[in-house]
RODO-2510 file (C-alpha; in nm, 4 decimals, decimal comma):
residues 272
     n   res          X          Y          Z
     1     m     0,0000     0,0000     0,0000
     2     s     0,1305     0,3473    -0,0868
     3     a     0,2851     0,5433     0,1992
     4     r     0,2034     0,8750     0,0318
     5     p    -0,1297     1,0564     0,0732
     6     v    -0,3553     1,0804    -0,2304
     7     r    -0,4437     1,4428    -0,3050
     8     l    -0,7697     1,5176    -0,4874
     9     i    -0,9961     1,8064    -0,5676
    10     q    -1,3687     1,7635    -0,6185
    11     i    -1,5589     1,9966    -0,8491
    12     s    -1,9314     1,9661    -0,9070
    13     d    -2,2366     2,1159    -1,0750
    14     t    -2,0522     2,3148    -1,3376
    15     h    -2,3768     2,3541    -1,5429
    16     l    -2,2077     2,4512    -1,8688
    17     f    -2,4108     2,5477    -2,1760
    18     a    -2,3646     2,5109    -2,5506
    19     d    -2,3368     2,8908    -2,5547
    20     p    -2,0180     3,0036    -2,3747
    21     a    -2,2168     3,3028    -2,2502
    22     g    -2,4791     3,0768    -2,0894
    23     e    -2,5867     3,1701    -1,7353
    24     f    -2,7327     2,9824    -1,4387
    25     d    -2,9283     3,2342    -1,2299
    26     r    -2,7285     3,5204    -1,3859
    27     v    -2,3872     3,3573    -1,3343
    28     n    -2,1754     3,2756    -1,6405
    29     t    -2,0958     2,9137    -1,5631
    30     l    -1,7919     2,8774    -1,7896
    31     d    -1,6211     3,1868    -1,6510
    32     s    -1,7027     3,0755    -1,2983
    33     l    -1,5560     2,7289    -1,3572
    34     r    -1,2367     2,8807    -1,4915
    35     r    -1,2017     3,0942    -1,1802
    36     v    -1,2497     2,7920    -0,9546
    37     l    -0,9927     2,5847    -1,1448
    38     a    -0,7478     2,8737    -1,1375
    39     l    -0,7838     2,8920    -0,7594
    40     a    -0,7233     2,5171    -0,7304
    41     r    -0,4102     2,5365    -0,9438
    42     t    -0,2636     2,8204    -0,7399
    43     t    -0,3639     2,6807    -0,3989
    44     d    -0,3660     2,3007    -0,4032
    45     w    -0,1501     2,1898    -0,6930
    46     p    -0,0194     1,9355    -0,7663
    47     v    -0,2999     1,6832    -0,7171
    48     d    -0,3264     1,3184    -0,8145
    49     a    -0,6713     1,3491    -0,9718
    50     v    -0,9873     1,5561    -1,0036
    51     l    -1,3353     1,4256    -0,9241
    52     a    -1,6159     1,5902    -1,1254
    53     t    -1,9387     1,4776    -0,9598
    54     g    -2,2178     1,5553    -1,2009
    55     d    -2,4426     1,8185    -1,3565
    56     l    -2,1458     1,9037    -1,5729
    57     a    -2,3687     2,0410    -1,8493
    58     q    -2,6917     2,2317    -1,7925
    59     d    -2,8269     2,1456    -2,1371
    60     g    -2,6577     1,8100    -2,2054
    61     s    -2,5075     1,9460    -2,5269
    62     r    -2,1936     1,8290    -2,7080
    63     e    -2,0701     2,1868    -2,7114
    64     a    -2,0960     2,2125    -2,3328
    65     y    -1,8980     1,8909    -2,2848
    66     a    -1,6388     2,0057    -2,5378
    67     a    -1,5910     2,3292    -2,3422
    68     l    -1,5597     2,1279    -2,0214
    69     h    -1,3065     1,8926    -2,1790
    70     g    -1,1004     2,1911    -2,2866
    71     c    -1,0891     2,3200    -1,9277
    72     l    -1,0110     1,9793    -1,7805
    73     a    -0,7406     1,8907    -2,0336
    74     e    -0,5440     2,1972    -1,9245
    75     l    -0,5108     2,0474    -1,5754
    76     e    -0,2869     1,7657    -1,7050
    77     v    -0,4023     1,5208    -1,4355
    78     p    -0,6572     1,2359    -1,4476
    79     v    -1,0167     1,3570    -1,4181
    80     y    -1,3014     1,1204    -1,3283
    81     c    -1,6501     1,2339    -1,4320
    82     l    -1,9973     1,1317    -1,3168
    83     a    -2,3335     1,2143    -1,4727
    84     g    -2,5902     1,4216    -1,2872
    85     n    -2,9590     1,4670    -1,3610
    86     h    -2,8900     1,7423    -1,6166
    87     d    -2,6320     1,5398    -1,8042
    88     d    -2,6646     1,3275    -2,1151
    89     p    -2,4523     1,0183    -2,0350
    90     t    -2,4203     0,9155    -2,4001
    91     r    -2,2895     1,2542    -2,5108
    92     m    -2,0670     1,2712    -2,2032
    93     a    -1,9053     0,9419    -2,2993
    94     e    -1,8621     1,0460    -2,6616
    95     v    -1,7041     1,3835    -2,5874
    96     l    -1,5291     1,3516    -2,2520
    97     s    -1,3721     1,0048    -2,2632
    98     t    -1,0415     1,1030    -2,4207
    99     g    -0,6963     1,1767    -2,2885
   100     d    -0,6868     1,2134    -1,9110
   101     v    -1,0668     1,2487    -1,8757
   102     h    -1,2436     0,9282    -1,7750
   103     l    -1,5955     0,7937    -1,7236
   104     t    -1,5494     0,4755    -1,5234
   105     d    -1,6826     0,2913    -1,2199
   106     a    -1,3483     0,2502    -1,0401
   107     a    -1,0017     0,3994    -1,0096
   108     l    -0,7049     0,2850    -0,8035
   109     l    -0,5242     0,5834    -0,6529
   110     g    -0,2359     0,4939    -0,4246
   111     g    -0,3663     0,2787    -0,1416
   112     w    -0,7247     0,3893    -0,2072
   113     q    -0,9930     0,2377    -0,4252
   114     v    -1,2257     0,5090    -0,5566
   115     l    -1,5661     0,3839    -0,6715
   116     f    -1,8062     0,5844    -0,8881
   117     l    -2,1822     0,5209    -0,8718
   118     n    -2,4199     0,6375    -1,1428
   119     t    -2,7368     0,7915    -0,9947
   120     h    -2,8658     0,9377    -1,3235
   121     v    -3,2288     0,8525    -1,4060
   122     p    -3,3356     0,9761    -1,7533
   123     g    -3,6075     1,2391    -1,7323
   124     h    -3,5948     1,2749    -1,3527
   125     e    -3,4323     1,5304    -1,1232
   126     g    -3,3923     1,2769    -0,8424
   127     g    -3,1498     0,9875    -0,8491
   128     r    -3,1514     0,6100    -0,8105
   129     l    -2,8870     0,3376    -0,8144
   130     g    -3,0987     0,0282    -0,8783
   131     a    -3,0523    -0,3322    -0,7663
   132     a    -2,8101    -0,4333    -1,0422
   133     q    -2,5685    -0,1481    -0,9745
   134     l    -2,5865    -0,2029    -0,5990
   135     e    -2,4932    -0,5668    -0,6525
   136     r    -2,1931    -0,4629    -0,8653
   137     f    -2,0986    -0,2174    -0,5905
   138     r    -2,1145    -0,4927    -0,3278
   139     s    -1,8966    -0,7149    -0,5448
   140     r    -1,6422    -0,4350    -0,5931
   141     l    -1,6205    -0,3827    -0,2195
   142     e    -1,5587    -0,7519    -0,1617
   143     r    -1,2672    -0,7415    -0,4066
   144     a    -1,1309    -0,4241    -0,2433
   145     s    -1,1052    -0,5793     0,1032
   146     g    -0,7370    -0,4812     0,1426
   147     r    -0,7801    -0,1156     0,0464
   148     h    -0,9423     0,1971     0,1832
   149     v    -1,2461     0,3035    -0,0215
   150     l    -1,3878     0,6413    -0,1248
   151     v    -1,7319     0,6390    -0,2913
   152     c    -1,8445     0,9132    -0,5331
   153     l    -2,1943     0,9861    -0,6655
   154     h    -2,4059     1,2838    -0,7727
   155     h    -2,7300     1,2763    -0,5705
   156     h    -2,7247     1,3190    -0,1951
   157     p    -2,7919     1,0006     0,0068
   158     v    -2,8834     1,1783     0,3318
   159     p    -3,1191     1,4732     0,3905
   160     s    -2,9617     1,8099     0,3163
   161     g    -3,2033     2,0035     0,5389
   162     s    -3,3645     2,1810     0,2420
   163     r    -3,7100     2,0401     0,1699
   164     w    -3,7080     2,1291    -0,1994
   165     l    -3,3729     1,9536    -0,2523
   166     d    -3,4572     1,6514    -0,0421
   167     r    -3,7506     1,5734    -0,2704
   168     i    -3,4957     1,5077    -0,5467
   169     g    -3,2207     1,3227    -0,3611
   170     l    -3,1187     0,9570    -0,3890
   171     a    -3,4361     0,7476    -0,3802
   172     d    -3,2715     0,4215    -0,2729
   173     a    -3,0264     0,5650    -0,0210
   174     a    -3,1293     0,3068     0,2389
   175     d    -3,0200     0,0301     0,0014
   176     l    -2,6856     0,2042    -0,0528
   177     f    -2,6181     0,2228     0,3195
   178     a    -2,7263    -0,1388     0,3668
   179     v    -2,4286    -0,2298     0,1481
   180     v    -2,1873     0,0293     0,2920
   181     d    -2,2582    -0,0832     0,6495
   182     r    -2,1228    -0,4299     0,5671
   183     f    -1,7810    -0,3045     0,4553
   184     p    -1,5647    -0,1194     0,7091
   185     q    -1,3122    -0,0239     0,4400
   186     v    -1,5548     0,2443     0,3135
   187     h    -1,4361     0,5618     0,4831
   188     a    -1,6118     0,8404     0,2912
   189     i    -1,8899     0,9157     0,0425
   190     v    -1,8793     1,2384    -0,1605
   191     w    -2,1422     1,3955    -0,3844
   192     g    -2,2635     1,7142    -0,5525
   193     h    -2,6187     1,8159    -0,6555
   194     i    -2,6985     2,0322    -0,3508
   195     h    -2,4701     2,3251    -0,4479
   196     q    -2,3364     2,3662    -0,0952
   197     a    -2,0746     2,2329     0,1424
   198     f    -2,2012     1,9587     0,3726
   199     e    -2,0145     1,7426     0,6242
   200     i    -2,1429     1,4839     0,8706
   201     e    -2,0277     1,1439     0,9924
   202     r    -2,2404     0,8286     0,9888
   203     r    -2,1148     0,5127     1,1573
   204     g    -1,7533     0,6134     1,1045
   205     v    -1,8038     0,7133     0,7388
   206     q    -1,7548     1,0765     0,6393
   207     l    -2,0414     1,2106     0,4245
   208     l    -1,9314     1,5109     0,2213
   209     a    -2,0847     1,7383    -0,0414
   210     a    -1,9004     1,9933    -0,2519
   211     p    -2,0128     2,3420    -0,3464
   212     s    -2,0986     2,4206    -0,7059
   213     t    -1,8480     2,5891    -0,9322
   214     c    -2,1265     2,8396    -1,0134
   215     v    -2,4369     2,9267    -0,8052
   216     q    -2,4692     2,8200    -0,4399
   217     f    -2,7950     2,7079    -0,2737
   218     r    -2,8693     2,8390     0,0746
   219     p    -2,8648     2,5573     0,3344
   220     g    -3,1907     2,4868     0,5160
   221     a    -3,4125     2,6788     0,2726
   222     e    -3,7697     2,5564     0,2205
   223     r    -3,7623     2,6613    -0,1452
   224     y    -3,4935     2,7589    -0,3910
   225     t    -3,2865     3,0388    -0,2401
   226     r    -2,9551     3,1469    -0,3797
   227     d    -2,6764     3,1764    -0,1241
   228     e    -2,4315     3,4659    -0,1243
   229     l    -2,1339     3,2326    -0,0814
   230     t    -1,8999     3,2209    -0,3787
   231     p    -1,8232     2,9218    -0,6037
   232     g    -1,5670     2,6708    -0,4895
   233     y    -1,4383     2,3159    -0,4677
   234     r    -1,3500     2,0568    -0,2068
   235     r    -0,9946     1,9378    -0,1510
   236     l    -0,9377     1,5890    -0,0123
   237     e    -0,6222     1,4276     0,1201
   238     l    -0,6603     1,0523     0,1553
   239     r    -0,3943     0,9280     0,3927
   240     p    -0,2480     0,5754     0,4119
   241     d    -0,3823     0,5277     0,7664
   242     r    -0,7427     0,5836     0,6325
   243     e    -0,7635     0,9407     0,7719
   244     i    -0,9216     1,1944     0,5364
   245     v    -0,8319     1,5618     0,5588
   246     t    -1,0733     1,7818     0,3681
   247     e    -1,1557     2,1476     0,3227
   248     v    -1,3756     2,3628     0,1001
   249     r    -1,2112     2,6521    -0,0805
   250     r    -1,3959     2,9378    -0,2499
   251     v    -1,3042     3,2092    -0,4964
   252     e    -1,3006     3,5702    -0,3880
   253     p    -1,6227     3,7599    -0,4670
   254     t    -1,6189     3,9969    -0,7616
   255     l    -1,7835     4,3384    -0,7642
   256     t    -2,0447     4,2073    -1,0093
   257     a    -2,1271     3,9122    -0,7855
   258     r    -2,1604     4,1343    -0,4784
   259     a    -2,4041     4,3619    -0,6588
   260     a    -2,6105     4,0689    -0,7832
   261     s    -2,6361     3,9101    -0,4394
   262     r    -2,7536     4,2370    -0,2838
   263     g    -3,0191     4,2703    -0,5496
   264     r    -3,1800     3,9282    -0,5077
   265     a    -3,1942     3,6736    -0,2249
   266     s    -3,4404     3,4297    -0,3825
   267     g    -3,6573     3,3736    -0,6866
   268     r    -3,7843     3,1135    -0,9283
   269     r    -3,5539     2,8203    -0,8923
   270     p    -3,3487     2,6768    -1,1756
   271     r    -3,3699     2,2975    -1,1997
   272     a    -3,1140     2,1601    -0,9507
***
């Protein structure tokens, strides 16, 4: 087993459009992603890999994935991508699966096995794993008995505290945890979808969500409410002794963003 920590960054919910000028609640998502990646490269580089945990395109277009691939290729490290509810998995695979960008269900990084679960359900905002995928997951964990395990998915498997988001979380979360609880080598589960930082522990397993690289959702809100926090990412250091050191980093606010946040606290929600 590697004696060196594995260093990762997690980005999520980039919501890119075919049009480079496309906006999610008045935020240009491509520009915002570039700012987040620039912060990561100046603050936490080098890393061993990047985790991109879904809703990578807002419109599921080839052009959006091509723009994303261009940003990710510049990082010159392996990037592992998951589909979210907004994504088109077929187009993702066609456009993103080249070079150092991967769509896969497993990656071996140092002494850690990283497993990727697909929660995408066509035509639905909420997510589901399904019996067949859960059985493959169980089998993977059996084969990974000598390694620490990090699990990645898009939809949140525990309540976020926001009623409108929790209606569209992971429908079969109880089945996921029924598997996880049998395997003590699972030390953390990370996800996106909720556009906010989130950290709790459940039976010794860290449960972690990353902020969006564009618009943030206010924690605990009954309906869609945009948070004034800036875009960001989560850094993770997976240590050989199973310890995980993690932190959320955010870009500095711009004058434009400050003005926009003062002008509007809530409104008609975009699809999460």
